N, C-alpha and C positions, 0 to 999 in steps of 0.2 A: 092316434088315428093316422093311417097312411095318407100321404099326399101323392096324387098321381098327375103326371104331366104328359102331354103329347105335343111335340114341336116338329117343325119342318125346317130343314136346313135351307138356307138361301144362297150361301156362297160356297162353291166347291173348294176343297183343300183344307178346310178347318178341322183341327183335331177334335175328336168327340168330347174329350174331357174339357177342353177349352170352350167349346160351343155351349155345353151345359152350364158351366160356371158363368159365362157372359149373359146367357138368357135368363138365369135365375139368380138374382142378386143375393138371395139368402144362402147360396151355396158357394163355398170356396172351391178352387180347383182340386185341392186335396180331397175334399168331401165328395166331389164328383167322381174322382178316381176310385174312392172307396166304394161308392154305389156300383160303379162298373165292375170292380173286382168281385163284388158280392152277387153279381148276376142280376142286378135290379134294373139294368138298362138294356134296351133292345133297339137295334137299327133295322128297320124294315122287317120286324118280327124275329130277328136273330140277335143273340148276344154278341157283343163285340168287345174289342180291346180299347183301352183309353186312347191309344195312338192312332186309331182308325181315322183316315182322312175322309171326311164326308163329301158326298156329291150333292149338288143342288137338287132339292126335291126329296132327299132321304127323310124318312119319318123316324123320329126318335121318341120312344116311349120309356118313361122311367118312373119309379116309385121311391118316395122318400119315407122310410119308416120312422116312427117316433124314436128319438135319440135318448140315450141315457143322460141323466143330468150332466150338464156341461161344467158345473162347479165354477162358473164365473163369479167373481167377487164384486158385489156392489161397492161402489166407492163414492164418497161424498165430494164429488167434483161439481163445482157450480155450473148450472145450466142456465142459459138465457133463453127462456121459453117465451115466444111471442104469441103463441096460440095453443090452446089445448081444449079438447072435448073428450067425450067418452071413447072415441076411436083413434085419436092421433094427437101428436104434438108436432109443432113446427118450432125447430130450435135454430137459433143463430149461433153456429159453431165457430169458435175461434180458430185461427191458424195454429198449428202445432199439436192439435188434438186428433189422433187417429180415430176413425169411425168405429172399427171393430177389431177385436183381438186377432192376432196372427201367430203362427208358430214362433215361439221365442219371445212373444210380446203379448202376454195374456192380460195385462193390467193397464190402467191409466188410459182408457179409451172412452169414447162416447157411450158405447154399450155399457161399460161399467158404471158410468154416471147415470144412465137411464134406469138401470136395475136398482140403483139406490132410490131414485125418484118413484119407481114403480116396482116394488118387490115382487108382486104377483106375476110379473112378466116372465121371470125365469122359470117358474113352474108351468106357465101356460105354453111357452114356446119350446122349451128344451132345445135350444139352438145356440150356436156360437154367435149368431147374428140376430138376436131377438128384436123384432120390430123393424129391422133395416130393409128398406125397399129401394134405395138408390145410394149412390156413393159420392163422396167428396174426398179429394186427396187430403192427406194429413195437413199440408201447408196451404190449402185453399180454405178461405174463410167463407161464411155465409150460411144460407138457409138449407136445412135438411129436414125432411119429413120422416117421422118415426111412428109406426103403427103400434097400437096398444092391444090389439087382439088379432086372432087369426083371420076373421072375416075382413077386417079393415086392411090387413096386410095383403090378402089376396086381391082385394079391390084395387088398392093403390099399385100393387105390382102389375096388374093388368093395364092400368092407366099408363104406367111408364112403358110397358111393352108395346102398347098400341100407339105410343108417341103422341098422346093427347095432352100430356103435361108440358106446359111451356116454362122453360128455365132460361133466365137471362143472367149473364155474367158481365161484370165490369172488368176490363182487362187493359193493361198498359203494355204496348209493344214498342220496341226500338225501331225507329224509322218512320217516314211519312207514308202511311199506307194509302194507296190509290188503286182503283177509284174509291170514293168515300163510302160506298156500300157494295156488297156483293155476296157471293156464295163460294165456299171452298168445298169441292167434292173430290175426295181422294181416298182410296181404300187404306185402312189401317190394320196392321198386324204386328207380330213380334219382329223386332229388328233382327235380321239373320246374322249380323256381325256382333251385336251386343244384346244378348237375350234378355237382359233385365230392363231393356227399353222397348218402346213401341216405335213404329216408323211407318211412313207411307210406302206400301208395298203392293205390287200388282195383284197378288193373291190374298190380300187382306180382306177384311170385311168392309162393306160399303159404309162410308161416313160422310156426313153433310153438315156444314157449319155456316150459318149466316152471320154476317158482321155489319156493323154500321159505325162510322167514325163519329164520336161525340165531339171531339175537338183535337186539334194539333197543339202540342206543347213542346216548343223547341224542336229537337230532333226525335220526338216521340209522338205516338198516336194513342189517345184514350178511346177505347172501343166499347160498344155494347155487342155482346156475342150471344147468339141463340143456337145452341147445338140441336140439330134435329134428330141425331142419333146419339147413342151414349157409349161410344167406344172408350176404352181405357186411355186416359191422357189426351183425349181427342182435341181439345182446344189448343193445348200446348204443341202437340205434334203438327196439326194443320198450320198454325201460324208460323212455326219454325220452318216448315216445308216451303212456304212461299216467301221466306226471307225476312219475316218480321217476328223474331222471337219474343216471348213474354219476358218483360223486365224481371230480373231476379231469378229466372229459371235456370238453375245450374245444370239440369239434366239435358234440356233441349236448346238452351241458349247460353247465356253467360251470367254469372253473378253480377249484382248491382251494388255500387257503393252507397246507394240510397235505401236499400231494402235487404232484410235478412231472409226473405222468402219470395216466391213468385207473386207478382201483382195479378192476382186472380181472386175475384170475389163473387160469390153466388148471391146477387143482390135482389133477385125477384123470382117468384115461382107462382104458377097458376095451375089449379087442378080442381077436381070435383070432390066435395065432401062425400065420403062413402055412405053416410047415414041418410043424406037428403038429395044427393046429386047436384047440389048447388055449386056453381062456380065460385071459387074464392081466390084471392090473390094476396100475397104477403111480400113485404119489402124489407130490406135491411140496408142501412146507410153504410158507406165506406168506413171501415175501422180506422183507428187512429194512425196505425203505422203506414197504411196506404195513403191517407190524407197528407201525412207529413212528407212522404216521398214525392207526392205531386207538388207540394209547396217548394221543396228543395230543387226539383227539376225545373219548375216553372218560374 
Protein backbone atom coordinates (compact mmCIF):
# COMPACT_ATOMS: atom_id res chain seq x y z
CA UNK A 1 0.00 0.00 0.00
CA UNK A 2 1.27 3.46 -0.91
CA UNK A 3 2.11 5.91 1.85
CA UNK A 4 1.24 9.54 1.11
CA UNK A 5 2.74 12.56 2.84
CA UNK A 6 2.08 16.29 2.69
CA UNK A 7 4.61 18.61 4.33
CA UNK A 8 5.24 22.35 4.50
CA UNK A 9 8.75 23.80 4.36
CA UNK A 10 9.60 26.01 7.32
CA UNK A 11 13.14 27.19 6.55
CA UNK A 12 14.12 28.66 3.16
CA UNK A 13 17.16 27.33 1.34
CA UNK A 14 16.90 23.65 2.32
CA UNK A 15 17.40 21.15 -0.49
CA UNK A 16 14.31 19.14 -1.33
CA UNK A 17 15.95 15.71 -0.86
CA UNK A 18 17.47 16.74 2.48
CA UNK A 19 14.16 18.15 3.74
CA UNK A 20 12.28 14.93 2.95
CA UNK A 21 14.93 12.72 4.61
CA UNK A 22 14.97 14.85 7.76
CA UNK A 23 11.19 14.99 8.07
CA UNK A 24 10.70 11.26 7.49
CA UNK A 25 13.06 9.15 9.64
CA UNK A 26 12.09 6.01 7.71
CA UNK A 27 13.69 7.47 4.55
CA UNK A 28 17.36 7.88 3.79
CA UNK A 29 18.47 10.78 1.61
CA UNK A 30 19.28 8.31 -1.17
CA UNK A 31 15.73 6.92 -0.97
CA UNK A 32 14.33 10.47 -1.08
CA UNK A 33 16.37 11.16 -4.22
CA UNK A 34 15.03 7.98 -5.79
CA UNK A 35 11.42 9.05 -5.13
CA UNK A 36 12.14 12.46 -6.67
CA UNK A 37 13.78 10.91 -9.74
CA UNK A 38 10.73 8.67 -10.22
CA UNK A 39 8.40 11.69 -10.22
CA UNK A 40 6.72 10.77 -6.94
CA UNK A 41 7.45 14.14 -5.30
CA UNK A 42 5.84 17.49 -6.12
CA UNK A 43 6.49 20.99 -4.80
CA UNK A 44 3.48 23.27 -5.01
CA UNK A 45 1.93 20.82 -7.45
CA UNK A 46 4.94 20.59 -9.77
CA UNK A 47 7.61 17.91 -10.06
CA UNK A 48 11.03 19.13 -8.99
CA UNK A 49 14.70 18.20 -8.83
CA UNK A 50 16.38 16.89 -5.69
CA UNK A 51 18.60 19.98 -5.60
CA UNK A 52 15.69 22.43 -5.52
CA UNK A 53 16.11 24.96 -2.72
CA UNK A 54 12.80 25.25 -0.91
CA UNK A 55 11.11 28.48 0.14
CA UNK A 56 9.29 28.84 3.45
CA UNK A 57 5.68 27.83 2.94
CA UNK A 58 6.33 25.51 -0.02
CA UNK A 59 4.05 22.47 0.00
CA UNK A 60 5.76 19.15 -0.59
CA UNK A 61 3.61 16.15 -1.50
CA UNK A 62 5.07 12.72 -2.09
CA UNK A 63 4.16 9.06 -2.26
CA UNK A 64 6.20 6.11 -1.01
CA UNK A 65 5.25 2.97 -2.92
CA UNK A 66 5.74 -0.50 -1.46
CA UNK A 67 9.36 -1.51 -1.87
CA UNK A 68 10.69 -4.78 -3.16
CA UNK A 69 12.01 -6.96 -0.35
CA UNK A 70 15.14 -5.40 1.08
CA UNK A 71 16.88 -8.72 1.81
CA UNK A 72 18.05 -7.51 5.18
CA UNK A 73 19.61 -10.34 7.14
CA UNK A 74 18.30 -11.07 10.63
CA UNK A 75 21.22 -11.39 13.04
CA UNK A 76 21.31 -12.86 16.52
CA UNK A 77 22.68 -9.72 18.15
CA UNK A 78 21.68 -9.45 21.83
CA UNK A 79 19.10 -6.77 22.56
CA UNK A 80 18.44 -5.23 25.95
CA UNK A 81 14.68 -4.77 25.74
CA UNK A 82 13.33 -2.83 28.72
CA UNK A 83 9.71 -2.70 27.52
CA UNK A 84 7.68 -4.49 24.87
CA UNK A 85 4.01 -4.70 23.91
CA UNK A 86 2.11 -5.49 20.73
CA UNK A 87 3.04 -2.15 19.14
CA UNK A 88 6.59 -1.33 20.12
CA UNK A 89 9.82 -2.11 21.90
CA UNK A 90 11.98 0.22 23.98
CA UNK A 91 15.59 -0.89 23.58
CA UNK A 92 18.64 0.18 25.57
CA UNK A 93 21.14 0.47 22.71
CA UNK A 94 24.84 0.03 23.43
CA UNK A 95 27.43 2.41 22.01
CA UNK A 96 29.06 1.11 18.84
CA UNK A 97 25.86 -0.32 17.34
CA UNK A 98 24.56 1.56 14.29
CA UNK A 99 20.77 1.89 14.19
CA UNK A 100 20.12 1.03 10.54
CA UNK A 101 22.01 -0.22 7.49
CA UNK A 102 23.69 2.25 5.18
CA UNK A 103 25.36 1.91 1.78
CA UNK A 104 28.38 -0.33 2.25
CA UNK A 105 27.23 -1.30 5.75
CA UNK A 106 24.24 -3.66 5.37
CA UNK A 107 24.86 -5.78 8.46
CA UNK A 108 25.53 -5.74 12.20
CA UNK A 109 22.99 -3.00 13.00
CA UNK A 110 20.08 -2.60 15.39
CA UNK A 111 17.70 -3.29 12.48
CA UNK A 112 19.37 -6.64 11.80
CA UNK A 113 18.98 -7.50 15.49
CA UNK A 114 15.32 -6.41 15.54
CA UNK A 115 14.53 -8.58 12.52
CA UNK A 116 15.93 -11.59 14.35
CA UNK A 117 13.69 -10.80 17.32
CA UNK A 118 10.68 -10.04 15.09
CA UNK A 119 10.99 -12.02 11.82
CA UNK A 120 7.57 -10.88 10.59
CA UNK A 121 8.67 -7.24 10.59
CA UNK A 122 10.70 -7.61 7.40
CA UNK A 123 7.69 -8.89 5.45
CA UNK A 124 5.38 -6.27 6.95
CA UNK A 125 7.49 -3.19 6.40
CA UNK A 126 9.62 -3.99 3.34
CA UNK A 127 11.98 -1.18 4.23
CA UNK A 128 15.64 -0.65 4.99
CA UNK A 129 14.51 0.92 8.27
CA UNK A 130 11.72 -1.34 9.55
CA UNK A 131 10.21 0.06 12.73
CA UNK A 132 12.66 2.95 13.04
CA UNK A 133 10.97 6.19 14.14
CA UNK A 134 13.95 8.17 15.47
CA UNK A 135 17.73 8.07 15.49
CA UNK A 136 20.68 7.68 17.80
CA UNK A 137 24.26 8.08 16.60
CA UNK A 138 26.26 4.86 16.43
CA UNK A 139 28.44 5.90 19.39
CA UNK A 140 25.57 7.25 21.49
CA UNK A 141 24.14 4.79 24.02
CA UNK A 142 20.67 4.70 25.48
CA UNK A 143 16.97 4.39 24.78
CA UNK A 144 15.48 3.99 21.34
CA UNK A 145 11.87 3.15 20.43
CA UNK A 146 11.13 0.66 17.64
CA UNK A 147 7.63 0.20 16.18
CA UNK A 148 6.35 -3.31 15.48
CA UNK A 149 3.64 -2.49 12.92
CA UNK A 150 2.69 0.22 10.44
CA UNK A 151 0.00 1.83 12.60
CA UNK A 152 2.34 2.16 15.57
CA UNK A 153 5.13 3.48 13.34
CA UNK A 154 2.83 6.18 11.94
CA UNK A 155 1.60 7.12 15.44
CA UNK A 156 5.10 7.35 16.92
CA UNK A 157 6.49 9.20 13.90
CA UNK A 158 3.77 11.81 14.34
CA UNK A 159 4.60 12.17 18.04
CA UNK A 160 8.24 12.85 17.16
CA UNK A 161 7.30 15.22 14.34
CA UNK A 162 4.97 17.23 16.62
CA UNK A 163 7.71 17.34 19.30
CA UNK A 164 5.57 15.87 22.06
CA UNK A 165 8.14 13.17 22.81
CA UNK A 166 10.46 14.23 25.66
CA UNK A 167 14.03 12.97 25.31
CA UNK A 168 16.65 13.57 28.00
CA UNK A 169 20.36 12.92 27.59
CA UNK A 170 23.22 12.82 30.08
CA UNK A 171 26.25 14.59 28.63
CA UNK A 172 29.71 15.48 29.92
CA UNK A 173 31.36 18.57 28.44
CA UNK A 174 34.78 20.11 28.86
CA UNK A 175 34.71 23.36 30.85
CA UNK A 176 32.51 24.88 33.55
CA UNK A 177 29.31 25.76 31.74
CA UNK A 178 27.52 28.85 33.04
CA UNK A 179 24.81 29.81 33.67
CA UNK A 180 23.76 26.51 35.21
CA UNK A 181 20.67 26.25 33.01
CA UNK A 182 19.71 27.75 29.71
CA UNK A 183 18.68 27.29 26.11
CA UNK A 184 20.86 27.14 23.00
CA UNK A 185 19.08 28.34 19.87
CA UNK A 186 21.08 28.27 16.64
CA UNK A 187 20.29 27.05 13.14
CA UNK A 188 22.02 23.81 12.10
CA UNK A 189 22.91 22.77 8.57
CA UNK A 190 25.61 21.07 6.54
CA UNK A 191 29.07 22.49 7.24
CA UNK A 192 29.98 24.37 4.02
CA UNK A 193 33.71 23.64 4.51
CA UNK A 194 33.45 19.99 5.61
CA UNK A 195 30.37 18.40 4.06
CA UNK A 196 30.49 15.28 6.23
CA UNK A 197 29.83 17.42 9.32
CA UNK A 198 27.02 19.61 10.56
CA UNK A 199 27.53 23.16 11.82
CA UNK A 200 25.75 26.26 13.12
CA UNK A 201 24.91 28.14 9.92
CA UNK A 202 22.61 31.08 9.27
CA UNK A 203 20.64 29.27 6.57
CA UNK A 204 20.36 26.02 8.51
CA UNK A 205 17.21 24.63 10.08
CA UNK A 206 15.97 25.98 13.40
CA UNK A 207 17.32 24.03 16.38
CA UNK A 208 16.72 24.46 20.11
CA UNK A 209 18.45 22.65 22.99
CA UNK A 210 17.71 23.02 26.71
CA UNK A 211 20.42 22.20 29.24
CA UNK A 212 20.84 21.97 33.01
CA UNK A 213 24.06 21.44 34.94
CA UNK A 214 23.80 18.37 37.17
CA UNK A 215 27.19 19.00 38.77
CA UNK A 216 30.69 20.30 38.09
CA UNK A 217 33.51 17.76 38.18
CA UNK A 218 36.94 19.34 38.11
CA UNK A 219 37.19 21.17 34.81
CA UNK A 220 34.10 19.46 33.40
CA UNK A 221 30.31 19.86 33.56
CA UNK A 222 27.86 16.97 33.74
CA UNK A 223 24.65 18.04 32.02
CA UNK A 224 21.08 16.97 31.49
CA UNK A 225 20.13 17.90 27.92
CA UNK A 226 16.67 18.10 26.38
CA UNK A 227 16.68 18.72 22.62
CA UNK A 228 13.40 20.26 21.50
CA UNK A 229 14.20 19.68 17.84
CA UNK A 230 15.86 16.68 16.26
CA UNK A 231 18.54 17.96 13.91
CA UNK A 232 21.45 15.71 12.97
CA UNK A 233 24.17 15.80 15.68
CA UNK A 234 22.25 18.64 17.33
CA UNK A 235 23.53 18.24 20.90
CA UNK A 236 27.16 17.86 19.86
CA UNK A 237 27.03 20.76 17.40
CA UNK A 238 25.27 23.15 19.79
CA UNK A 239 27.57 22.47 22.73
CA UNK A 240 30.70 22.75 20.60
CA UNK A 241 29.42 26.01 19.12
CA UNK A 242 29.20 27.67 22.57
CA UNK A 243 32.66 26.44 23.53
CA UNK A 244 31.83 23.38 25.63
CA UNK A 245 32.47 20.31 23.43
CA UNK A 246 31.21 16.88 24.42
CA UNK A 247 33.98 14.85 26.05
CA UNK A 248 35.33 12.21 23.68
CA UNK A 249 33.70 13.74 20.60
CA UNK A 250 36.40 13.44 17.94
CA UNK A 251 34.22 15.13 15.28
CA UNK A 252 33.16 18.33 17.01
CA UNK A 253 35.54 18.39 19.98
CA UNK A 254 38.61 16.39 20.90
CA UNK A 255 39.23 12.76 21.85
CA UNK A 256 39.48 11.99 25.56
CA UNK A 257 42.04 9.81 27.36
CA UNK A 258 39.19 8.65 29.60
CA UNK A 259 36.77 7.47 26.92
CA UNK A 260 36.77 5.75 23.52
CA UNK A 261 33.59 7.52 22.34
CA UNK A 262 31.53 10.63 23.03
CA UNK A 263 30.01 10.99 26.49
CA UNK A 264 26.40 11.06 25.30
CA UNK A 265 23.68 8.83 26.76
CA UNK A 266 19.96 8.85 25.99
CA UNK A 267 18.89 8.18 29.55
CA UNK A 268 15.19 9.04 29.61
CA UNK A 269 12.29 9.13 27.15
CA UNK A 270 8.59 9.96 27.57
CA UNK A 271 5.82 9.43 25.00
CA UNK A 272 2.26 8.14 24.57
CA UNK A 273 1.55 4.47 23.95
CA UNK A 274 -0.07 4.20 20.50
CA UNK A 275 -2.63 1.67 21.73
CA UNK A 276 -4.03 3.59 24.72
CA UNK A 277 -2.70 7.16 24.58
CA UNK A 278 -1.24 6.64 28.06
CA UNK A 279 1.90 8.62 28.88
CA UNK A 280 4.84 6.37 29.74
CA UNK A 281 8.43 7.12 30.72
CA UNK A 282 11.48 4.87 30.58
CA UNK A 283 14.95 5.34 32.03
CA UNK A 284 18.40 3.87 31.43
CA UNK A 285 21.31 4.17 33.87
CA UNK A 286 24.73 5.33 32.71
CA UNK A 287 26.65 2.44 31.11
CA UNK A 288 29.88 1.20 32.61
CA UNK A 289 32.28 3.06 30.31
CA UNK A 290 30.69 6.43 31.13
CA UNK A 291 30.58 5.72 34.84
CA UNK A 292 34.24 4.73 34.77
CA UNK A 293 35.15 7.94 32.91
CA UNK A 294 33.43 10.02 35.59
CA UNK A 295 35.34 8.18 38.30
CA UNK A 296 38.67 8.79 36.56
CA UNK A 297 37.92 12.49 36.00
CA UNK A 298 36.44 13.12 39.43
